[in-house]
MOPAC internal coordinates of N, CA, C and O (Angstrom, degrees):
PM7 1SCF
backbone

  N    0.0000 0     0.00 0     0.00 0    0    0    0
  C    1.4511 1     0.00 0     0.00 0    1    0    0
  C    1.4234 1   110.31 1     0.00 0    2    1    0
  O    1.2310 1   121.57 1   -40.71 1    3    2    1
  N    1.3425 1   114.60 1   139.29 1    3    2    1
  C    1.4785 1   122.40 1   171.14 1    5    3    2
  C    1.5115 1   108.13 1  -110.79 1    6    5    3
  O    1.2310 1   121.80 1   -35.02 1    7    6    5
  N    1.2802 1   114.15 1   144.98 1    7    6    5
  C    1.4904 1   121.70 1  -176.37 1    9    7    6
  C    1.5304 1   107.45 1  -141.27 1   10    9    7
  O    1.2310 1   122.33 1   -43.67 1   11   10    9
  N    1.3632 1   113.15 1   136.33 1   11   10    9
  C    1.4809 1   119.98 1   168.27 1   13   11   10
  C    1.5046 1   106.41 1  -113.67 1   14   13   11
  O    1.2310 1   119.33 1   -56.54 1   15   14   13
  N    1.3488 1   118.87 1   123.46 1   15   14   13
  C    1.4806 1   121.69 1  -176.07 1   17   15   14
  C    1.4730 1   110.57 1  -140.85 1   18   17   15
  O    1.2310 1   124.36 1   -23.98 1   19   18   17
  N    1.3824 1   109.24 1   156.02 1   19   18   17
  C    1.4786 1   116.44 1   178.27 1   21   19   18
  C    1.5321 1   103.57 1  -154.03 1   22   21   19
  O    1.2310 1   119.77 1   -72.64 1   23   22   21
  N    1.2366 1   118.04 1   107.36 1   23   22   21
  C    1.4638 1   136.31 1     3.52 1   25   23   22
  C    1.4587 1   111.05 1   -97.97 1   26   25   23
  O    1.2310 1   118.63 1   151.43 1   27   26   25
  N    1.3764 1   120.22 1   -28.57 1   27   26   25
  C    1.4458 1   120.95 1  -176.67 1   29   27   26
  C    1.4973 1   108.79 1  -148.09 1   30   29   27
  O    1.2310 1   120.82 1   -12.42 1   31   30   29
  N    1.3387 1   116.05 1   167.58 1   31   30   29
  C    1.4134 1   118.98 1  -179.79 1   33   31   30
  C    1.6191 1   112.13 1  -156.14 1   34   33   31
  O    1.2310 1   120.69 1   -32.59 1   35   34   33
  N    1.2841 1   116.28 1   147.41 1   35   34   33
  C    1.4531 1   120.70 1   174.39 1   37   35   34
  C    1.5146 1   105.63 1  -120.84 1   38   37   35
  O    1.2310 1   121.83 1   -41.33 1   39   38   37
  N    1.3562 1   114.11 1   138.67 1   39   38   37
  C    1.5458 1   122.06 1  -170.55 1   41   39   38
  C    1.5621 1   103.91 1  -118.33 1   42   41   39
  O    1.2310 1   121.93 1   -48.73 1   43   42   41
  N    1.3353 1   113.91 1   131.27 1   43   42   41
  C    1.4161 1   120.50 1   173.31 1   45   43   42
  C    1.5415 1   106.99 1  -120.32 1   46   45   43
  O    1.2310 1   121.92 1   -37.83 1   47   46   45
  N    1.3809 1   113.92 1   142.17 1   47   46   45
  C    1.4972 1   118.09 1   176.57 1   49   47   46
  C    1.4756 1   103.12 1  -126.35 1   50   49   47
  O    1.2310 1   118.63 1   -60.37 1   51   50   49
  N    1.3794 1   120.21 1   119.63 1   51   50   49
  C    1.3875 1   125.78 1   178.01 1   53   51   50
  C    1.5286 1   110.60 1    53.99 1   54   53   51
  O    1.2310 1   119.88 1  -135.80 1   55   54   53
  N    1.3081 1   117.83 1    44.20 1   55   54   53
  C    1.4334 1   124.83 1   175.61 1   57   55   54
  C    1.5530 1   116.52 1    79.80 1   58   57   55
  O    1.2310 1   121.81 1   176.56 1   59   58   57
  N    1.3216 1   114.14 1    -3.44 1   59   58   57
  C    1.4535 1   117.25 1   178.44 1   61   59   58
  C    1.5124 1   112.94 1  -106.67 1   62   61   59
  O    1.2310 1   119.45 1   -49.80 1   63   62   61
  N    1.2902 1   118.66 1   130.20 1   63   62   61
  C    1.4598 1   120.53 1   179.54 1   65   63   62
  C    1.5705 1   109.96 1   -68.64 1   66   65   63
  O    1.2310 1   121.64 1   -53.85 1   67   66   65
  N    1.3683 1   114.47 1   126.15 1   67   66   65
  C    1.4175 1   119.52 1  -176.08 1   69   67   66
  C    1.5193 1   117.43 1  -119.65 1   70   69   67
  O    1.2310 1   121.31 1   170.37 1   71   70   69
  N    1.3373 1   115.09 1    -9.63 1   71   70   69
  C    1.4644 1   119.87 1  -178.97 1   73   71   70
  C    1.5601 1   112.36 1  -166.14 1   74   73   71
  O    1.2310 1   121.01 1   -46.04 1   75   74   73
  N    1.2937 1   115.67 1   133.96 1   75   74   73
  C    1.4483 1   123.41 1   169.66 1   77   75   74
  C    1.5770 1   107.23 1  -118.00 1   78   77   75
  O    1.2310 1   123.06 1   -51.35 1   79   78   77
  N    1.3077 1   111.74 1   128.65 1   79   78   77
  C    1.4610 1   114.32 1   179.03 1   81   79   78
  C    1.5441 1   107.37 1  -122.41 1   82   81   79
  O    1.2310 1   122.03 1   -63.62 1   83   82   81
  N    1.3768 1   113.73 1   116.38 1   83   82   81
  C    1.4812 1   121.89 1   178.93 1   85   83   82
  C    1.5208 1   111.42 1    63.39 1   86   85   83
  O    1.2310 1   119.55 1  -147.49 1   87   86   85
  N    1.2927 1   118.46 1    32.51 1   87   86   85
  C    1.4296 1   124.37 1   172.53 1   89   87   86
  C    1.4871 1   109.16 1  -127.09 1   90   89   87
  O    1.2310 1   120.31 1   -15.97 1   91   90   89
  N    1.4012 1   117.00 1   164.03 1   91   90   89
  C    1.5124 1   119.59 1   178.94 1   93   91   90
  C    1.5223 1   106.93 1   -57.24 1   94   93   91
  O    1.2310 1   121.72 1   -35.75 1   95   94   93
  N    1.3306 1   114.31 1   144.25 1   95   94   93
  C    1.4394 1   123.64 1  -176.22 1   97   95   94
  C    1.5137 1   111.20 1   -76.08 1   98   97   95
  O    1.2310 1   119.41 1   158.24 1   99   98   97
  N    1.3408 1   118.74 1   -21.76 1   99   98   97
  C    1.4020 1   122.84 1  -178.19 1  101   99   98
  C    1.4906 1   110.35 1  -129.54 1  102  101   99
  O    1.2310 1   119.55 1   -19.51 1  103  102  101
  N    1.3769 1   118.47 1   160.49 1  103  102  101
  C    1.4046 1   125.96 1   177.44 1  105  103  102
  C    1.5018 1   113.51 1    91.22 1  106  105  103
  O    1.2310 1   120.72 1   -11.82 1  107  106  105
  N    1.2876 1   116.23 1   168.18 1  107  106  105
  C    1.4315 1   123.26 1  -178.05 1  109  107  106
  C    1.4962 1   110.46 1   -71.18 1  110  109  107
  O    1.2310 1   121.17 1   -32.00 1  111  110  109
  N    1.3784 1   115.36 1   148.00 1  111  110  109
  C    1.4500 1   123.46 1   178.50 1  113  111  110
  C    1.4914 1   107.01 1  -114.40 1  114  113  111
  O    1.2310 1   120.24 1   -46.41 1  115  114  113
  N    1.3607 1   117.14 1   133.59 1  115  114  113
  C    1.5055 1   120.18 1   169.91 1  117  115  114
  C    1.5097 1   107.26 1  -144.35 1  118  117  115
  O    1.2310 1   120.47 1     8.41 1  119  118  117
  N    1.3095 1   116.71 1  -171.59 1  119  118  117
  C    1.5064 1   120.47 1  -172.32 1  121  119  118
  C    1.4607 1   109.31 1   -68.59 1  122  121  119
  O    1.2310 1   116.23 1   169.25 1  123  122  121
  N    1.2827 1   124.76 1   -10.75 1  123  122  121
  C    1.4717 1   125.65 1  -177.40 1  125  123  122
  C    1.5331 1   109.93 1  -103.38 1  126  125  123
  O    1.2310 1   117.14 1   178.43 1  127  126  125
  N    1.3310 1   123.05 1    -1.57 1  127  126  125
  C    1.4257 1   124.90 1   177.53 1  129  127  126
  C    1.4810 1   113.18 1   -66.56 1  130  129  127
  O    1.2310 1   120.00 1   -50.06 1  131  130  129
  N    1.3070 1   117.61 1   129.94 1  131  130  129
  C    1.4066 1   121.39 1  -175.68 1  133  131  130
  C    1.5382 1   110.24 1   -86.08 1  134  133  131
  O    1.2310 1   118.05 1   -33.41 1  135  134  133
  N    1.3127 1   121.33 1   146.59 1  135  134  133
  C    1.4470 1   124.55 1   170.35 1  137  135  134
  C    1.5169 1   109.62 1   -66.91 1  138  137  135
  O    1.2310 1   120.57 1   -25.96 1  139  138  137
  N    1.3747 1   116.52 1   154.04 1  139  138  137
  C    1.4321 1   119.89 1  -176.27 1  141  139  138
  C    1.5547 1   109.82 1   -77.82 1  142  141  139
  O    1.2310 1   119.25 1   163.48 1  143  142  141
  N    1.3583 1   119.03 1   -16.52 1  143  142  141
  C    1.4488 1   124.31 1   175.55 1  145  143  142
  C    1.4900 1   112.44 1  -148.08 1  146  145  143
  O    1.2310 1   117.75 1   -35.34 1  147  146  145
  N    1.3245 1   121.89 1   144.66 1  147  146  145
  C    1.4158 1   123.53 1  -179.58 1  149  147  146
  C    1.5580 1   105.63 1   -76.45 1  150  149  147
  O    1.2310 1   122.24 1   -34.36 1  151  150  149
  N    1.3387 1   113.31 1   145.64 1  151  150  149
  C    1.4663 1   123.87 1  -179.20 1  153  151  150
  C    1.5322 1   107.71 1  -117.57 1  154  153  151
  O    1.2310 1   119.36 1   -49.01 1  155  154  153
  N    1.3127 1   118.83 1   130.99 1  155  154  153
  C    1.4074 1   122.79 1   172.52 1  157  155  154
  C    1.5487 1   115.77 1  -147.97 1  158  157  155
  O    1.2310 1   118.91 1    -6.84 1  159  158  157
  N    1.3210 1   119.69 1   173.16 1  159  158  157
  C    1.4223 1   118.70 1   176.97 1  161  159  158
  C    1.5533 1   115.96 1    64.21 1  162  161  159
  O    1.2310 1   119.43 1    40.79 1  163  162  161
  N    1.2413 1   118.70 1  -139.21 1  163  162  161
  C    1.4540 1   121.78 1  -174.67 1  165  163  162
  C    1.5533 1   110.02 1   -69.80 1  166  165  163
  O    1.2310 1   120.39 1   156.73 1  167  166  165
  N    1.3813 1   116.86 1   -23.27 1  167  166  165
  C    1.5102 1   119.53 1   177.87 1  169  167  166
  C    1.5854 1   108.43 1   -60.12 1  170  169  167
  O    1.2310 1   118.66 1   153.15 1  171  170  169
  N    1.3057 1   120.16 1   -26.85 1  171  170  169
  C    1.4727 1   121.06 1   178.82 1  173  171  170
  C    1.4751 1   113.73 1   -69.44 1  174  173  171
  O    1.2310 1   117.51 1   168.22 1  175  174  173
  N    1.3586 1   122.34 1   -11.78 1  175  174  173
  C    1.3596 1   123.43 1   172.58 1  177  175  174
  C    1.5447 1   115.15 1  -122.43 1  178  177  175
  O    1.2310 1   121.67 1  -160.13 1  179  178  177
  N    1.2968 1   114.41 1    19.87 1  179  178  177
  C    1.4835 1   122.57 1   177.12 1  181  179  178
  C    1.4959 1   113.12 1   -76.93 1  182  181  179
  O    1.2310 1   117.72 1   -47.89 1  183  182  181
  N    1.2940 1   121.95 1   132.11 1  183  182  181
  C    1.4477 1   126.77 1   171.09 1  185  183  182
  C    1.5658 1   110.85 1   -80.30 1  186  185  183
  O    1.2310 1   121.40 1   -61.31 1  187  186  185
  N    1.3591 1   114.92 1   118.69 1  187  186  185
  C    1.4310 1   118.58 1   175.36 1  189  187  186
  C    1.5552 1   107.75 1  -101.53 1  190  189  187
  O    1.2310 1   119.47 1   -36.71 1  191  190  189
  N    1.3105 1   118.62 1   143.29 1  191  190  189
  C    1.4897 1   117.23 1  -176.51 1  193  191  190
  C    1.4858 1   111.93 1  -126.48 1  194  193  191
  O    1.2310 1   122.09 1   -34.62 1  195  194  193
  N    1.2681 1   113.61 1   145.38 1  195  194  193
  C    1.5534 1   122.84 1   178.81 1  197  195  194
  C    1.4659 1   109.41 1  -145.30 1  198  197  195
  O    1.2310 1   121.31 1   -42.82 1  199  198  197
  N    1.3644 1   115.09 1   137.18 1  199  198  197
  C    1.4340 1   119.09 1   175.91 1  201  199  198
  C    1.5428 1   106.18 1   -84.49 1  202  201  199
  O    1.2310 1   120.16 1   -52.92 1  203  202  201
  N    1.3384 1   117.31 1   127.08 1  203  202  201
  C    1.4198 1   124.94 1   176.99 1  205  203  202
  C    1.4947 1   109.84 1   -98.89 1  206  205  203
  O    1.2310 1   119.96 1   -35.13 1  207  206  205
  N    1.3225 1   117.69 1   144.87 1  207  206  205
  C    1.4476 1   124.33 1  -178.75 1  209  207  206
  C    1.5186 1   108.10 1   -71.29 1  210  209  207
  O    1.2310 1   118.57 1   -61.50 1  211  210  209
  N    1.3879 1   120.32 1   118.50 1  211  210  209
  C    1.4272 1   122.87 1   179.92 1  213  211  210
  C    1.6001 1   112.46 1   -63.45 1  214  213  211
  O    1.2310 1   120.97 1   164.60 1  215  214  213
  N    1.2996 1   115.75 1   -15.40 1  215  214  213
  C    1.4575 1   118.95 1   177.07 1  217  215  214
  C    1.5141 1   112.14 1   -63.30 1  218  217  215
  O    1.2310 1   121.34 1   158.56 1  219  218  217
  N    1.3301 1   115.04 1   -21.44 1  219  218  217
  C    1.5353 1   119.97 1   179.49 1  221  219  218
  C    1.5370 1   111.99 1   -78.32 1  222  221  219
  O    1.2310 1   120.56 1   174.71 1  223  222  221
  N    1.2925 1   116.53 1    -5.29 1  223  222  221
  C    1.4729 1   120.00 1   176.73 1  225  223  222
  C    1.4804 1   113.17 1   -87.05 1  226  225  223
  O    1.2310 1   119.32 1   -36.81 1  227  226  225
  N    1.2878 1   118.90 1   143.19 1  227  226  225
  C    1.4905 1   125.97 1   177.88 1  229  227  226
  C    1.5348 1   109.17 1  -104.43 1  230  229  227
  O    1.2310 1   121.30 1   -21.58 1  231  230  229
  N    1.2753 1   115.13 1   158.42 1  231  230  229
  C    1.4915 1   120.76 1   169.66 1  233  231  230
  C    1.5171 1   105.58 1   -68.97 1  234  233  231
  O    1.2310 1   118.93 1   -43.29 1  235  234  233
  N    1.2890 1   119.64 1   136.71 1  235  234  233
  C    1.4447 1   123.94 1  -177.37 1  237  235  234
  C    1.5238 1   116.08 1    84.98 1  238  237  235
  O    1.2310 1   119.73 1    41.92 1  239  238  237
  N    1.2757 1   118.11 1  -138.08 1  239  238  237
  C    1.4881 1   124.92 1  -176.83 1  241  239  238
  C    1.5251 1   111.43 1   -72.24 1  242  241  239
  O    1.2310 1   120.25 1   -47.54 1  243  242  241
  N    1.3565 1   117.13 1   132.46 1  243  242  241
  C    1.4445 1   123.99 1   174.36 1  245  243  242
  C    1.4936 1   105.21 1  -122.77 1  246  245  243
  O    1.2310 1   120.84 1   -31.22 1  247  246  245
  N    1.3310 1   116.00 1   148.78 1  247  246  245
  C    1.5174 1   124.73 1  -176.90 1  249  247  246
  C    1.4981 1   107.39 1  -115.09 1  250  249  247
  O    1.2310 1   118.86 1   -58.55 1  251  250  249
  N    1.2987 1   119.79 1   121.45 1  251  250  249
  C    1.4874 1   125.11 1   173.91 1  253  251  250
  C    1.5323 1   109.16 1  -111.57 1  254  253  251
  O    1.2310 1   120.19 1   -57.20 1  255  254  253
  N    1.3274 1   117.25 1   122.80 1  255  254  253
  C    1.4709 1   122.80 1   178.99 1  257  255  254
  C    1.4543 1   111.66 1  -124.24 1  258  257  255
  O    1.2310 1   119.17 1   -40.39 1  259  258  257
  N    1.3593 1   119.18 1   139.61 1  259  258  257
  C    1.4203 1   125.12 1  -176.94 1  261  259  258
  C    1.5605 1   108.96 1  -134.40 1  262  261  259
  O    1.2310 1   122.23 1   -50.98 1  263  262  261
  N    1.3054 1   113.33 1   129.02 1  263  262  261
  C    1.5197 1   118.04 1   177.71 1  265  263  262
  C    1.4875 1   106.84 1  -119.80 1  266  265  263
  O    1.2310 1   120.10 1   180.00 1  267  266  265

């Protein structure tokens, strides 16, 4: 999976959290959670990549959510 984010993002697949990018590694995440580092300049358009476990996919419709 490739992700462009500013400053951080958390990714859920089918209701399961599968990736945090530039966010605290533990604890609850909500709209007020701060990124672990500020991002600016070209980093705001950088693609970050992560391999997701295909076992998290379902047959049929899958739902991807990012906050």
